One Martini backbone bead per residue (centre of mass of N, CA, C, O) as a GRO file, in nm:
protein
   68
    1MET     BB    1  12.699  14.866  10.689
    2ILE     BB    2  12.708  14.817  10.386
    3LYS     BB    3  12.418  14.734  10.341
    4GLU     BB    4  12.301  15.017  10.430
    5THR     BB    5  12.455  15.180  10.215
    6LEU     BB    6  12.346  15.040   9.966
    7GLY     BB    7  12.051  15.103  10.023
    8GLU     BB    8  12.075  15.415  10.025
    9LEU     BB    9  12.199  15.435   9.737
   10ALA     BB   10  11.956  15.301   9.591
   11TRP     BB   11  11.747  15.517   9.674
   12GLY     BB   12  11.886  15.757   9.560
   13VAL     BB   13  11.888  15.664   9.262
   14LEU     BB   14  11.582  15.627   9.244
   15ALA     BB   15  11.507  15.927   9.312
   16ILE     BB   16  11.646  16.042   9.062
   17ILE     BB   17  11.499  15.898   8.842
   18LEU     BB   18  11.206  15.987   8.941
   19PHE     BB   19  11.267  16.286   8.898
   20LEU     BB   20  11.342  16.292   8.597
   21TRP     BB   21  11.069  16.174   8.515
   22TRP     BB   22  10.891  16.388   8.624
   23ILE     BB   23  11.015  16.604   8.448
   24GLY     BB   24  11.056  16.487   8.161
   25GLY     BB   25  10.803  16.366   8.066
   26PRO     BB   26  10.606  16.626   8.084
   27GLY     BB   27  10.788  16.802   7.922
   28VAL     BB   28  10.781  16.658   7.655
   29THR     BB   29  10.466  16.643   7.634
   30ALA     BB   30  10.430  16.954   7.630
   31ILE     BB   31  10.594  17.011   7.371
   32ILE     BB   32  10.435  16.837   7.183
   33TRP     BB   33  10.141  16.940   7.240
   34SER     BB   34  10.186  17.254   7.193
   35ASP     BB   35  10.329  17.340   6.918
   36GLY     BB   36  10.512  17.591   7.064
   37ASP     BB   37  10.326  17.667   7.306
   38ARG     BB   38  10.415  17.804   7.594
   39LEU     BB   39  10.162  17.831   7.765
   40LEU     BB   40  10.055  17.545   7.739
   41ALA     BB   41  10.314  17.404   7.857
   42VAL     BB   42  10.286  17.542   8.142
   43GLN     BB   43  10.002  17.431   8.203
   44PHE     BB   44  10.067  17.138   8.197
   45LEU     BB   45  10.285  17.147   8.428
   46ALA     BB   46  10.092  17.258   8.641
   47LEU     BB   47   9.892  17.034   8.644
   48TRP     BB   48  10.088  16.813   8.721
   49ALA     BB   49  10.180  16.935   8.990
   50GLY     BB   50   9.885  16.931   9.114
   51VAL     BB   51   9.825  16.633   9.095
   52THR     BB   52  10.083  16.533   9.254
   53THR     BB   53  10.022  16.683   9.516
   54LEU     BB   54   9.752  16.544   9.570
   55TYR     BB   55   9.847  16.260   9.573
   56LEU     BB   56  10.066  16.284   9.800
   57THR     BB   57   9.854  16.389  10.011
   58ALA     BB   58   9.661  16.158  10.011
   59SER     BB   59   9.866  15.931  10.072
   60TRP     BB   60   9.951  16.033  10.342
   61LEU     BB   61   9.686  16.047  10.481
   62ILE     BB   62   9.611  15.746  10.462
   63ARG     BB   63   9.868  15.637  10.601
   64ARG     BB   64   9.798  15.799  10.867
   65ALA     BB   65   9.525  15.663  10.923
   66ARG     BB   66   9.620  15.359  10.936
   67HIS     BB   67   9.832  15.408  11.185
   68SER     BB   68   9.597  15.518  11.398
   0.00000   0.00000   0.00000
């Protein structure tokens, strides 16, 4: 019981850290690369979100194909 709870807590903390990295890393990069151009920063973040979505969808489909 305690081992399962600690395992779930560890996964939760890892998920929070990865989420913050996913938002913070590209956000900081977009601000630095855009040199204050707000539209360019938003476009970079949109590209990052699109690539991430495509990657996650492809990995899910590959995993699903392997299990069937």
